[in-house]
Steps between C-alpha positions, in 0.01 A plus 500: 500500500648409168664765287543434130806665354506533122824437329678816402680335206337586165382210285728412207349598168400218264780397268771659714822306536566354840842419646689274258218510246527618140260778398197372310575730205855361470368142506244580230769668291729196531217265401427721200867492392513123538182467294644714220826302494306172498288618209806611304667167572197309374489711185869437435450126548200507266701676227787256548265202483349629173847553351595142588175316429403675173800372294461151644129494418565630148767235439275217617201621296716552189623140521145386409444749217584507132742753352205707376340512846831593659574797274153626404282405796467634851815398691301389805202354316435129535610288203240374255568139601705352780724225369850382575624463143749783551640324806534177304682681219728677745578180691574278199569705187689784673679253733383688809447165672870415463606847617262476795644168615853632452419794728344273762810278498748788523310703760434196721866402520632857524253600771578185700873568474454866585294430810733227626827686446355838596347371824822324602715805425260741671475279810877477543551873441220589744570256784873417496748785557839436341776713345384634165133443572397855416727510196333193349156636585567833331642322196167320467304821552714689247354275232173693541669815372583366152231486229493177303584660167833632633620144558379343175829517310730365777233249594482376141879463486519312831219260410649445153846426645345246735335325206150565639369729229164388360450249783242480773777452754658833413166682506399346833834590662470857375143524629620383842786750506265775383249429779739436789575863602140592582433157649794528741416861583136414576557179695799621704286774652230244587739243651632769735154537652464132595548434874846382600354303791338251261831434326679460833236254623533293183881493531471392864275213384779381273394649167779554250536827310343350188212346692445829683479680168274260311270379779478804730592823326356428156147429633517816712607701194221365280323838460817659363581198284156502341513874438841496333401191301215703345741775395748252356242299306339808346834667427652194336183413310488850346874519428576585137848656468693210653351221286536714186870550575575141602263279296631551149671281244410186312173350620444780752139552390407161646637610839340842514301598807153650478602866481728428205232302322237773539744764375577283198130455425438875513789589267526215250156513337489874429166623369375143457524430873236287668418754767249281679767228539748763618261622769426139591874446550516812717207374705672164548805682632303732730245269661749257662667788687164631619408154626838450667473836672148428621599158635811630672302784655304243700824326590640827630206545735524145635878532519478814709284320753724193504814711538351688795447187710820312419 
């Protein structure tokens, strides 16, 4: 004879929390909070994108318009005709072409020098303990605390005493010195994260310190190098105070960089300014940085993958 005994334990109600489980109401509340924060974040990003894109779009559209369309028409309306006459005038008559090439020359050399010297200094400070290591590191980092305009007068006097005033050499050296503090600060933190075992294996294989740095550590640090190169290129390209202070004297206008040239265009003509050419000059100064940033963004992604498997 078989006796069926019903379980005396009551059935758990639907939605009740079991051992180690979060109540369903708490989970729904957390999902709701996450959804609200996500929505607010998207709205903030949308507002930020509009604030950034709208001036850029207006500048580009104005470069194709006449003065009448710029001042009396809809700011975001398409121009009556698309032609590049304003760009031709800006490039040749306003000497923007010369200023553009001057900026390319100065920024290329200064960024190369900054990356080379900054990477070498950061690597030594991060990987080689020696007396005074921290002192030197904090001296580099202290350069981040001083705004550029506070150093203009002593910087002018030093460069003038060295005979480098109104020279590309003086401007390039100042750009390098101006960019080194953040470069060393950024790269030193990254070099500390690289595995010591790789360096020890390379040294056991007979690699010298210089070969270890250039052929092993530099490829592994490529993500950081690309990232800081973006900051240095954009920062030096947009620099205005330093060239204004250092590029002055006889024949200085032929050595001006792009920011100086655009400022001169906007102030010299007064009410008779060729606004379309001015906006064309602004566009020529903006677009290269957008392109550089876009290209380096792809390099960052590939560099992250390459650095992970080195």
